[in-house]
Biopython code that builds the backbone (N, CA, C, O; Angstrom):
import numpy as np
from Bio.PDB.StructureBuilder import StructureBuilder

atoms = [
    (1, "MET", "N", (-53.935, 51.862, -16.120)),
    (1, "MET", "CA", (-54.731, 52.501, -17.142)),
    (1, "MET", "C", (-56.024, 51.704, -17.303)),
    (1, "MET", "O", (-56.002, 50.477, -17.391)),
    (2, "ASN", "N", (-57.139, 52.411, -17.341)),
    (2, "ASN", "CA", (-58.406, 51.741, -17.582)),
    (2, "ASN", "C", (-58.885, 52.050, -18.999)),
    (2, "ASN", "O", (-58.188, 52.723, -19.759)),
    (3, "LYS", "N", (-60.054, 51.567, -19.347)),
    (3, "LYS", "CA", (-60.581, 51.717, -20.699)),
    (3, "LYS", "C", (-60.732, 53.192, -21.076)),
    (3, "LYS", "O", (-60.374, 53.575, -22.190)),
    (4, "ASN", "N", (-61.249, 54.021, -20.180)),
    (4, "ASN", "CA", (-61.420, 55.444, -20.471)),
    (4, "ASN", "C", (-60.079, 56.139, -20.686)),
    (4, "ASN", "O", (-59.959, 56.995, -21.563)),
    (5, "ASP", "N", (-59.076, 55.779, -19.898)),
    (5, "ASP", "CA", (-57.734, 56.338, -20.081)),
    (5, "ASP", "C", (-57.180, 55.959, -21.450)),
    (5, "ASP", "O", (-56.589, 56.791, -22.138)),
    (6, "LEU", "N", (-57.371, 54.712, -21.838)),
    (6, "LEU", "CA", (-56.915, 54.235, -23.144)),
    (6, "LEU", "C", (-57.585, 55.029, -24.261)),
    (6, "LEU", "O", (-56.921, 55.476, -25.196)),
    (7, "ILE", "N", (-58.889, 55.202, -24.162)),
    (7, "ILE", "CA", (-59.636, 55.945, -25.182)),
    (7, "ILE", "C", (-59.120, 57.383, -25.274)),
    (7, "ILE", "O", (-58.934, 57.905, -26.373)),
    (8, "THR", "N", (-58.890, 58.014, -24.140)),
    (8, "THR", "CA", (-58.391, 59.389, -24.127)),
    (8, "THR", "C", (-57.016, 59.489, -24.779)),
    (8, "THR", "O", (-56.779, 60.384, -25.590)),
    (9, "ARG", "N", (-56.117, 58.585, -24.434)),
    (9, "ARG", "CA", (-54.762, 58.622, -24.991)),
    (9, "ARG", "C", (-54.759, 58.368, -26.493)),
    (9, "ARG", "O", (-54.066, 59.058, -27.242)),
    (10, "VAL", "N", (-55.532, 57.380, -26.933)),
    (10, "VAL", "CA", (-55.587, 57.087, -28.370)),
    (10, "VAL", "C", (-56.207, 58.258, -29.117)),
    (10, "VAL", "O", (-55.770, 58.596, -30.218)),
    (11, "SER", "N", (-57.205, 58.867, -28.535)),
    (11, "SER", "CA", (-57.841, 60.034, -29.148)),
    (11, "SER", "C", (-56.839, 61.172, -29.339)),
    (11, "SER", "O", (-56.796, 61.788, -30.404)),
    (12, "LYS", "N", (-56.044, 61.451, -28.324)),
    (12, "LYS", "CA", (-55.038, 62.519, -28.410)),
    (12, "LYS", "C", (-53.966, 62.193, -29.448)),
    (12, "LYS", "O", (-53.560, 63.064, -30.217)),
    (13, "ASN", "N", (-53.505, 60.934, -29.470)),
    (13, "ASN", "CA", (-52.425, 60.540, -30.375)),
    (13, "ASN", "C", (-52.871, 60.407, -31.822)),
    (13, "ASN", "O", (-52.062, 60.589, -32.732)),
    (14, "SER", "N", (-54.137, 60.094, -32.053)),
    (14, "SER", "CA", (-54.608, 59.845, -33.415)),
    (14, "SER", "C", (-55.337, 61.030, -34.033)),
    (14, "SER", "O", (-55.495, 61.098, -35.252)),
    (15, "GLY", "N", (-55.780, 61.959, -33.199)),
    (15, "GLY", "CA", (-56.555, 63.076, -33.715)),
    (15, "GLY", "C", (-58.019, 62.729, -33.939)),
    (15, "GLY", "O", (-58.783, 63.559, -34.433)),
    (16, "MET", "N", (-58.417, 61.515, -33.583)),
    (16, "MET", "CA", (-59.812, 61.098, -33.709)),
    (16, "MET", "C", (-60.588, 61.577, -32.482)),
    (16, "MET", "O", (-60.006, 61.867, -31.437)),
    (17, "THR", "N", (-61.900, 61.653, -32.628)),
    (17, "THR", "CA", (-62.725, 62.035, -31.478)),
    (17, "THR", "C", (-62.801, 60.873, -30.497)),
    (17, "THR", "O", (-62.603, 59.717, -30.873)),
    (18, "LYS", "N", (-63.087, 61.186, -29.246)),
    (18, "LYS", "CA", (-63.225, 60.138, -28.231)),
    (18, "LYS", "C", (-64.350, 59.183, -28.596)),
    (18, "LYS", "O", (-64.233, 57.977, -28.376)),
    (19, "LYS", "N", (-65.453, 59.711, -29.157)),
    (19, "LYS", "CA", (-66.586, 58.858, -29.543)),
    (19, "LYS", "C", (-66.163, 57.830, -30.584)),
    (19, "LYS", "O", (-66.531, 56.659, -30.491)),
    (20, "ASP", "N", (-65.384, 58.270, -31.585)),
    (20, "ASP", "CA", (-64.934, 57.357, -32.628)),
    (20, "ASP", "C", (-63.967, 56.319, -32.073)),
    (20, "ASP", "O", (-64.054, 55.140, -32.418)),
    (21, "VAL", "N", (-63.056, 56.746, -31.224)),
    (21, "VAL", "CA", (-62.090, 55.818, -30.618)),
    (21, "VAL", "C", (-62.833, 54.808, -29.741)),
    (21, "VAL", "O", (-62.500, 53.623, -29.735)),
    (22, "GLU", "N", (-63.834, 55.279, -29.005)),
    (22, "GLU", "CA", (-64.612, 54.373, -28.157)),
    (22, "GLU", "C", (-65.302, 53.306, -29.003)),
    (22, "GLU", "O", (-65.350, 52.142, -28.605)),
    (23, "LYS", "N", (-65.837, 53.686, -30.162)),
    (23, "LYS", "CA", (-66.468, 52.708, -31.067)),
    (23, "LYS", "C", (-65.455, 51.677, -31.546)),
    (23, "LYS", "O", (-65.756, 50.485, -31.611)),
    (24, "VAL", "N", (-64.254, 52.141, -31.880)),
    (24, "VAL", "CA", (-63.209, 51.228, -32.352)),
    (24, "VAL", "C", (-62.786, 50.271, -31.242)),
    (24, "VAL", "O", (-62.682, 49.066, -31.469)),
    (25, "VAL", "N", (-62.543, 50.799, -30.045)),
    (25, "VAL", "CA", (-62.121, 49.958, -28.920)),
    (25, "VAL", "C", (-63.212, 48.941, -28.585)),
    (25, "VAL", "O", (-62.920, 47.758, -28.410)),
    (26, "ASN", "N", (-64.459, 49.390, -28.496)),
    (26, "ASN", "CA", (-65.556, 48.467, -28.202)),
    (26, "ASN", "C", (-65.713, 47.425, -29.301)),
    (26, "ASN", "O", (-65.972, 46.256, -29.017)),
    (27, "GLY", "N", (-65.556, 47.845, -30.562)),
    (27, "GLY", "CA", (-65.628, 46.897, -31.677)),
    (27, "GLY", "C", (-64.535, 45.856, -31.608)),
    (27, "GLY", "O", (-64.775, 44.673, -31.846)),
    (28, "PHE", "N", (-63.318, 46.302, -31.278)),
    (28, "PHE", "CA", (-62.191, 45.379, -31.134)),
    (28, "PHE", "C", (-62.460, 44.362, -30.032)),
    (28, "PHE", "O", (-62.273, 43.161, -30.226)),
    (29, "LEU", "N", (-62.900, 44.849, -28.874)),
    (29, "LEU", "CA", (-63.160, 43.959, -27.743)),
    (29, "LEU", "C", (-64.290, 42.979, -28.062)),
    (29, "LEU", "O", (-64.215, 41.807, -27.692)),
    (30, "ASP", "N", (-65.330, 43.447, -28.742)),
    (30, "ASP", "CA", (-66.434, 42.561, -29.128)),
    (30, "ASP", "C", (-65.959, 41.469, -30.080)),
    (30, "ASP", "O", (-66.343, 40.308, -29.936)),
    (31, "GLU", "N", (-65.130, 41.834, -31.047)),
    (31, "GLU", "CA", (-64.639, 40.849, -32.014)),
    (31, "GLU", "C", (-63.716, 39.826, -31.368)),
    (31, "GLU", "O", (-63.787, 38.639, -31.686)),
    (32, "VAL", "N", (-62.851, 40.277, -30.462)),
    (32, "VAL", "CA", (-61.972, 39.333, -29.748)),
    (32, "VAL", "C", (-62.822, 38.378, -28.906)),
    (32, "VAL", "O", (-62.569, 37.173, -28.881)),
    (33, "THR", "N", (-63.822, 38.918, -28.224)),
    (33, "THR", "CA", (-64.699, 38.095, -27.389)),
    (33, "THR", "C", (-65.446, 37.071, -28.234)),
    (33, "THR", "O", (-65.537, 35.902, -27.858)),
    (34, "THR", "N", (-65.979, 37.500, -29.370)),
    (34, "THR", "CA", (-66.716, 36.597, -30.261)),
    (34, "THR", "C", (-65.798, 35.500, -30.798)),
    (34, "THR", "O", (-66.175, 34.328, -30.829)),
    (35, "ALA", "N", (-64.602, 35.883, -31.216)),
    (35, "ALA", "CA", (-63.657, 34.903, -31.757)),
    (35, "ALA", "C", (-63.268, 33.873, -30.700)),
    (35, "ALA", "O", (-63.255, 32.675, -30.983)),
    (36, "LEU", "N", (-62.952, 34.323, -29.490)),
    (36, "LEU", "CA", (-62.585, 33.386, -28.433)),
    (36, "LEU", "C", (-63.757, 32.488, -28.065)),
    (36, "LEU", "O", (-63.571, 31.309, -27.763)),
    (37, "GLY", "N", (-64.960, 33.041, -28.088)),
    (37, "GLY", "CA", (-66.147, 32.253, -27.778)),
    (37, "GLY", "C", (-66.391, 31.132, -28.773)),
    (37, "GLY", "O", (-66.981, 30.107, -28.430)),
    (38, "SER", "N", (-65.935, 31.327, -30.015)),
    (38, "SER", "CA", (-66.114, 30.284, -31.021)),
    (38, "SER", "C", (-64.855, 29.436, -31.207)),
    (38, "SER", "O", (-64.762, 28.647, -32.147)),
    (39, "GLY", "N", (-63.887, 29.606, -30.301)),
    (39, "GLY", "CA", (-62.696, 28.754, -30.313)),
    (39, "GLY", "C", (-61.577, 29.236, -31.219)),
    (39, "GLY", "O", (-60.601, 28.510, -31.410)),
    (40, "GLU", "N", (-61.680, 30.428, -31.781)),
    (40, "GLU", "CA", (-60.636, 30.959, -32.651)),
    (40, "GLU", "C", (-59.553, 31.664, -31.843)),
    (40, "GLU", "O", (-59.776, 32.060, -30.699)),
    (41, "LYS", "N", (-58.379, 31.814, -32.452)),
    (41, "LYS", "CA", (-57.297, 32.611, -31.887)),
    (41, "LYS", "C", (-57.349, 33.988, -32.533)),
    (41, "LYS", "O", (-57.793, 34.129, -33.673)),
    (42, "VAL", "N", (-56.897, 34.997, -31.809)),
    (42, "VAL", "CA", (-56.715, 36.329, -32.370)),
    (42, "VAL", "C", (-55.240, 36.654, -32.218)),
    (42, "VAL", "O", (-54.746, 36.845, -31.106)),
    (43, "GLN", "N", (-54.541, 36.714, -33.345)),
    (43, "GLN", "CA", (-53.094, 36.885, -33.313)),
    (43, "GLN", "C", (-52.733, 38.257, -33.878)),
    (43, "GLN", "O", (-53.044, 38.566, -35.028)),
    (44, "LEU", "N", (-52.080, 39.069, -33.063)),
    (44, "LEU", "CA", (-51.602, 40.383, -33.465)),
    (44, "LEU", "C", (-50.075, 40.316, -33.442)),
    (44, "LEU", "O", (-49.457, 40.403, -32.382)),
    (45, "ILE", "N", (-49.476, 40.159, -34.624)),
    (45, "ILE", "CA", (-48.039, 39.932, -34.739)),
    (45, "ILE", "C", (-47.268, 41.022, -33.985)),
    (45, "ILE", "O", (-47.509, 42.214, -34.177)),
    (46, "GLY", "N", (-46.353, 40.599, -33.140)),
    (46, "GLY", "CA", (-45.530, 41.512, -32.361)),
    (46, "GLY", "C", (-46.161, 41.909, -31.038)),
    (46, "GLY", "O", (-45.449, 42.183, -30.072)),
    (47, "PHE", "N", (-47.493, 41.944, -30.980)),
    (47, "PHE", "CA", (-48.173, 42.332, -29.741)),
    (47, "PHE", "C", (-48.500, 41.110, -28.901)),
    (47, "PHE", "O", (-48.122, 41.038, -27.731)),
    (48, "GLY", "N", (-49.205, 40.143, -29.492)),
    (48, "GLY", "CA", (-49.530, 38.939, -28.748)),
    (48, "GLY", "C", (-50.694, 38.178, -29.340)),
    (48, "GLY", "O", (-51.246, 38.554, -30.374)),
    (49, "THR", "N", (-51.057, 37.106, -28.668)),
    (49, "THR", "CA", (-52.119, 36.226, -29.130)),
    (49, "THR", "C", (-53.129, 36.002, -28.018)),
    (49, "THR", "O", (-52.772, 35.640, -26.897)),
    (50, "PHE", "N", (-54.389, 36.220, -28.344)),
    (50, "PHE", "CA", (-55.501, 35.897, -27.455)),
    (50, "PHE", "C", (-55.984, 34.514, -27.882)),
    (50, "PHE", "O", (-56.194, 34.266, -29.070)),
    (51, "GLU", "N", (-56.161, 33.619, -26.919)),
    (51, "GLU", "CA", (-56.622, 32.263, -27.234)),
    (51, "GLU", "C", (-57.366, 31.687, -26.038)),
    (51, "GLU", "O", (-57.382, 32.275, -24.957)),
    (52, "THR", "N", (-57.976, 30.536, -26.248)),
    (52, "THR", "CA", (-58.604, 29.834, -25.135)),
    (52, "THR", "C", (-57.775, 28.598, -24.820)),
    (52, "THR", "O", (-57.178, 27.984, -25.704)),
    (53, "ARG", "N", (-57.755, 28.257, -23.562)),
    (53, "ARG", "CA", (-57.050, 27.052, -23.122)),
    (53, "ARG", "C", (-58.008, 26.190, -22.332)),
    (53, "ARG", "O", (-58.904, 26.699, -21.659)),
    (54, "ARG", "N", (-57.825, 24.908, -22.413)),
    (54, "ARG", "CA", (-58.664, 23.948, -21.695)),
    (54, "ARG", "C", (-58.084, 23.729, -20.311)),
    (54, "ARG", "O", (-56.920, 23.354, -20.171)),
    (55, "ARG", "N", (-58.880, 23.958, -19.304)),
    (55, "ARG", "CA", (-58.471, 23.687, -17.919)),
    (55, "ARG", "C", (-59.164, 22.390, -17.515)),
    (55, "ARG", "O", (-60.391, 22.296, -17.547)),
    (56, "SER", "N", (-58.381, 21.405, -17.142)),
    (56, "SER", "CA", (-58.957, 20.097, -16.801)),
    (56, "SER", "C", (-59.664, 20.151, -15.447)),
    (56, "SER", "O", (-59.455, 21.060, -14.644)),
    (57, "SER", "N", (-60.495, 19.157, -15.229)),
    (57, "SER", "CA", (-61.210, 19.097, -13.945)),
    (57, "SER", "C", (-60.208, 18.794, -12.833)),
    (57, "SER", "O", (-59.169, 18.173, -13.057)),
    (58, "ARG", "N", (-60.545, 19.245, -11.645)),
    (58, "ARG", "CA", (-59.637, 19.045, -10.521)),
    (58, "ARG", "C", (-60.420, 19.072, -9.212)),
    (58, "ARG", "O", (-61.583, 19.473, -9.171)),
    (59, "SER", "N", (-59.770, 18.646, -8.172)),
    (59, "SER", "CA", (-60.386, 18.680, -6.850)),
    (59, "SER", "C", (-60.019, 19.986, -6.165)),
    (59, "SER", "O", (-58.909, 20.495, -6.318)),
    (60, "GLY", "N", (-60.966, 20.517, -5.410)),
    (60, "GLY", "CA", (-60.728, 21.742, -4.658)),
    (60, "GLY", "C", (-61.376, 21.627, -3.295)),
    (60, "GLY", "O", (-61.959, 20.593, -2.969)),
    (61, "ARG", "N", (-61.282, 22.657, -2.509)),
    (61, "ARG", "CA", (-61.886, 22.662, -1.179)),
    (61, "ARG", "C", (-62.811, 23.851, -1.040)),
    (61, "ARG", "O", (-62.501, 24.957, -1.483)),
    (62, "ASN", "N", (-63.959, 23.607, -0.414)),
    (62, "ASN", "CA", (-64.870, 24.674, -0.066)),
    (62, "ASN", "C", (-64.243, 25.409, 1.121)),
    (62, "ASN", "O", (-64.045, 24.797, 2.170)),
    (63, "PRO", "N", (-63.925, 26.707, 0.990)),
    (63, "PRO", "CA", (-63.236, 27.394, 2.078)),
    (63, "PRO", "C", (-64.074, 27.537, 3.352)),
    (63, "PRO", "O", (-63.515, 27.690, 4.438)),
    (64, "GLN", "N", (-65.391, 27.490, 3.238)),
    (64, "GLN", "CA", (-66.237, 27.625, 4.428)),
    (64, "GLN", "C", (-66.340, 26.330, 5.211)),
    (64, "GLN", "O", (-66.307, 26.337, 6.442)),
    (65, "THR", "N", (-66.467, 25.212, 4.496)),
    (65, "THR", "CA", (-66.675, 23.936, 5.187)),
    (65, "THR", "C", (-65.444, 23.039, 5.184)),
    (65, "THR", "O", (-65.332, 22.130, 6.006)),
    (66, "GLY", "N", (-64.520, 23.293, 4.257)),
    (66, "GLY", "CA", (-63.351, 22.429, 4.148)),
    (66, "GLY", "C", (-63.630, 21.161, 3.365)),
    (66, "GLY", "O", (-62.739, 20.330, 3.186)),
    (67, "ALA", "N", (-64.874, 21.003, 2.890)),
    (67, "ALA", "CA", (-65.243, 19.803, 2.140)),
    (67, "ALA", "C", (-64.576, 19.802, 0.770)),
    (67, "ALA", "O", (-64.417, 20.848, 0.140)),
    (68, "THR", "N", (-64.188, 18.609, 0.319)),
    (68, "THR", "CA", (-63.606, 18.463, -1.013)),
    (68, "THR", "C", (-64.722, 18.538, -2.050)),
    (68, "THR", "O", (-65.766, 17.900, -1.910)),
    (69, "ILE", "N", (-64.478, 19.337, -3.101)),
    (69, "ILE", "CA", (-65.450, 19.435, -4.194)),
    (69, "ILE", "C", (-64.734, 19.186, -5.510)),
    (69, "ILE", "O", (-63.523, 19.381, -5.616)),
    (70, "GLU", "N", (-65.483, 18.759, -6.501)),
    (70, "GLU", "CA", (-64.935, 18.525, -7.829)),
    (70, "GLU", "C", (-65.195, 19.773, -8.672)),
    (70, "GLU", "O", (-66.344, 20.176, -8.852)),
    (71, "ILE", "N", (-64.127, 20.381, -9.186)),
    (71, "ILE", "CA", (-64.251, 21.553, -10.047)),
    (71, "ILE", "C", (-64.246, 21.051, -11.491)),
    (71, "ILE", "O", (-63.283, 20.411, -11.915)),
    (72, "PRO", "N", (-65.305, 21.331, -12.249)),
    (72, "PRO", "CA", (-65.403, 20.778, -13.601)),
    (72, "PRO", "C", (-64.391, 21.401, -14.567)),
    (72, "PRO", "O", (-63.876, 22.492, -14.323)),
    (73, "ALA", "N", (-64.117, 20.699, -15.657)),
    (73, "ALA", "CA", (-63.237, 21.213, -16.706)),
    (73, "ALA", "C", (-63.895, 22.432, -17.347)),
    (73, "ALA", "O", (-65.120, 22.543, -17.381)),
    (74, "SER", "N", (-63.063, 23.346, -17.854)),
    (74, "SER", "CA", (-63.606, 24.545, -18.496)),
    (74, "SER", "C", (-62.599, 25.114, -19.490)),
    (74, "SER", "O", (-61.414, 24.782, -19.464)),
    (75, "ASN", "N", (-63.097, 25.969, -20.354)),
    (75, "ASN", "CA", (-62.235, 26.732, -21.251)),
    (75, "ASN", "C", (-62.020, 28.103, -20.621)),
    (75, "ASN", "O", (-62.964, 28.712, -20.118)),
    (76, "VAL", "N", (-60.784, 28.589, -20.646)),
    (76, "VAL", "CA", (-60.475, 29.892, -20.068)),
    (76, "VAL", "C", (-59.736, 30.746, -21.098)),
    (76, "VAL", "O", (-58.968, 30.216, -21.900)),
    (77, "PRO", "N", (-59.960, 32.060, -21.084)),
    (77, "PRO", "CA", (-59.218, 32.919, -22.004)),
    (77, "PRO", "C", (-57.778, 33.071, -21.528)),
    (77, "PRO", "O", (-57.495, 33.045, -20.330)),
    (78, "ALA", "N", (-56.870, 33.232, -22.497)),
    (78, "ALA", "CA", (-55.453, 33.400, -22.171)),
    (78, "ALA", "C", (-54.836, 34.384, -23.155)),
    (78, "ALA", "O", (-55.312, 34.542, -24.279)),
    (79, "PHE", "N", (-53.771, 35.040, -22.717)),
    (79, "PHE", "CA", (-53.035, 35.964, -23.572)),
    (79, "PHE", "C", (-51.568, 35.607, -23.514)),
    (79, "PHE", "O", (-51.006, 35.441, -22.431)),
    (80, "LYS", "N", (-50.944, 35.487, -24.676)),
    (80, "LYS", "CA", (-49.514, 35.202, -24.756)),
    (80, "LYS", "C", (-48.854, 36.400, -25.425)),
    (80, "LYS", "O", (-49.145, 36.700, -26.583)),
    (81, "ALA", "N", (-47.977, 37.081, -24.714)),
    (81, "ALA", "CA", (-47.332, 38.297, -25.217)),
    (81, "ALA", "C", (-46.421, 38.002, -26.391)),
    (81, "ALA", "O", (-45.753, 36.969, -26.432)),
    (82, "GLY", "N", (-46.403, 38.927, -27.354)),
    (82, "GLY", "CA", (-45.537, 38.814, -28.516)),
    (82, "GLY", "C", (-44.156, 39.408, -28.245)),
    (82, "GLY", "O", (-43.911, 39.967, -27.176)),
    (83, "SER", "N", (-43.271, 39.284, -29.207)),
    (83, "SER", "CA", (-41.881, 39.694, -29.015)),
    (83, "SER", "C", (-41.720, 41.192, -28.781)),
    (83, "SER", "O", (-40.947, 41.593, -27.911)),
    (84, "ARG", "N", (-42.430, 42.028, -29.533)),
    (84, "ARG", "CA", (-42.279, 43.474, -29.346)),
    (84, "ARG", "C", (-42.809, 43.919, -27.995)),
    (84, "ARG", "O", (-42.228, 44.801, -27.362)),
    (85, "LEU", "N", (-43.901, 43.322, -27.548)),
    (85, "LEU", "CA", (-44.462, 43.666, -26.236)),
    (85, "LEU", "C", (-43.511, 43.232, -25.125)),
    (85, "LEU", "O", (-43.288, 43.980, -24.173)),
    (86, "LYS", "N", (-42.957, 42.045, -25.241)),
    (86, "LYS", "CA", (-42.006, 41.566, -24.239)),
    (86, "LYS", "C", (-40.783, 42.479, -24.175)),
    (86, "LYS", "O", (-40.286, 42.790, -23.093)),
    (87, "GLU", "N", (-40.306, 42.904, -25.341)),
    (87, "GLU", "CA", (-39.130, 43.765, -25.395)),
    (87, "GLU", "C", (-39.435, 45.141, -24.780)),
    (87, "GLU", "O", (-38.578, 45.719, -24.112)),
    (88, "ALA", "N", (-40.626, 45.657, -24.997)),
    (88, "ALA", "CA", (-40.995, 46.968, -24.467)),
    (88, "ALA", "C", (-41.126, 46.952, -22.945)),
    (88, "ALA", "O", (-40.912, 47.975, -22.294)),
    (89, "VAL", "N", (-41.474, 45.812, -22.381)),
    (89, "VAL", "CA", (-41.692, 45.692, -20.943)),
    (89, "VAL", "C", (-40.383, 45.437, -20.193)),
    (89, "VAL", "O", (-40.285, 45.699, -18.994)),
    (90, "LYS", "N", (-39.394, 44.929, -20.901)),
    (90, "LYS", "CA", (-38.105, 44.582, -20.264)),
    (90, "LYS", "C", (-37.595, 45.641, -19.376)),
    (90, "LYS", "O", (-36.529, 45.486, -18.779)),
]
sb = StructureBuilder()
sb.init_structure("model")
sb.init_model(0)
sb.init_chain("A")
sb.init_seg("    ")
for serial, (resi, resn, name, xyz) in enumerate(atoms, 1):
    if name == "N":
        sb.init_residue(resn, " ", resi, " ")
    sb.init_atom(name, np.array(xyz, "f"), 0.0, 1.0, " ", f" {name:<3s}", serial, name[0])
structure = sb.get_structure()
C-alpha cells in the first residue's frame, strides 16, 4: 500500500473527502518528521513509537575500490511496533 492507497481507503472508511484525508495524512507526517528532527518521540499507544536512535561511527568499505572508510556517527529514525500492531500481524 502506498500513500495514495492509504488516502483512498481512509476516505472510504471515514466518509471524508480525499482532499481532507490527504491534508490530515500530510499533517501527521509533517508533525512526526518535525518531532523526530527535534529529538522527540511520537508514541501512539497500541500502534507504536517513532523515535530516533544514535548510530555510532564505524568502519566500512568503499565497494568500488575496497578501501576502508570511516562512517561517521548519525541519528537515524526508528519505529517500534506496539502490542496491538504486533498482535494484528501475527
